[in-house]
C-alpha positions, 0 to 999 in steps of 0.5 A: 203408497210405498212405490219407486219409479223406475226409468230405463234409458237408452239414448233418449236426451231429448226426452229423459227430462221431461219424463223425469220432470213428470215424476217430480210433478206428481200429487203423490210423490214417490219414495224414489226414482230409479234412472237405469242407463242401458248404455246410452251413447248420446249423453243422456247420462251424462245429462242427468249426473248433476241434475238429479235431485236427492232420492233420484239416483242414476244406475249404469250397466252395458247395453242389455236390452230394456228388460234387463235395465227395468230387472236391475231398477226392481233390485235397486230399490226396497219399496213395496210397489214399483211403477215403470215409466219409459224415458219417452213418455210422460204421467199426469200429475194424478198417477201416482195418486190414482193408483193410490188410491186404486189400491186403498179401495182393493188391498189384495190388488197385484197390480194396477193400470190406467188409461192412457193416449198417444200423443197423435191423439186426444182420445183415450187408448183404452175403453171407459170401464168402471174404475177398480178391480178387473173381473178378467183381465183378458176379457178387458184385453180382447173386448179393447182389441189387443189393448191392456197394460202398458209399460208406462201406465203400470204400478205392480207390487214388487215382490209379486214381479220377482215371484213371476220372475221379472222381464224376459231378457233376449226378447226385441219385442213383447218383453212386456206382453209376457210379464202382463200376462204372468202378472194377471195370471197371479194376482187380481188387476185393477184399472183406472180409466182416467187418462194418466199417462201419455205415450209419445209416438214421434221422436226416437224409435219406439216399440210401436213403430217396431218392424212388423216381423219383429212384432210378430214375433213378441205375439208369437211368444205371447201365443206359445207362452199361454198354450204352454201354460195351458197344457201344463195347467198353470192357468188358474181355472177361472181363467182358462176360457179368457186365456184362450180368448186372449192367445186368439186375439194375439194370433189375430194381431200377429196374422195382422202383421204378418200380412202387411209384412207380405207374408200372406202364408204366413198370416194363414198359418197363424190363423189356421193354428188360432181357429181350427176349422169347424167340423165338416171343413177341411180347411180355411180359405183366404 
């Protein structure tokens, strides 16, 4: 499998070597590794300058956000596949080997993702499911109560990622949700149920610890994306039903964040928009 690994880096001095070390430990080594330093100010980049090995590169740019850092990494490589790993996280040694097996078994897939776990738990983050091509990624996401692909557990065909436009700049949360949605409309997705990535919850700020209003805004972007693409008939016909269910799941997640952020009226509006009341009922009531 011809795959390059891309690690976006911003002020992760305490964890970046762990992430790179987990790439070096792969039983199926990647074609190369690009660490994109997004304007770190804590010495993260300097700590890597003399430590990186041949085939591992450090690219530096002014701070522009994680989307621009990932896109820069994609632009720097020419491999058929790209794999993303956040600077906080790590892979098990068989992560890339498992992805390669999944592609060998289903050569037409455009995306492979594995199960993962949170560093605070021993339990898998995603439900057990048969390994291989998913019948419908959006049904999988709903069945997993709003969990699916993650930025540290996914391998993507580079040309496919470029075709969907890469990661959107300007979003403070939900930029990866946007990309996973577009990829799942565009190509088949394969799932590896083994837990082969670890998302480290503690330490420097992470997306999972973002403010609730910020998370809700990212989810709103995902909902609007689905609605617009359905409206203009750009969602493949076999995925229209599951995309609607997926958007409703995002709305439930958004409403939960708004409610916990002490915005019950906004939470109710989100639910009303996603679930119109049945005939004979004028409006929902909490």
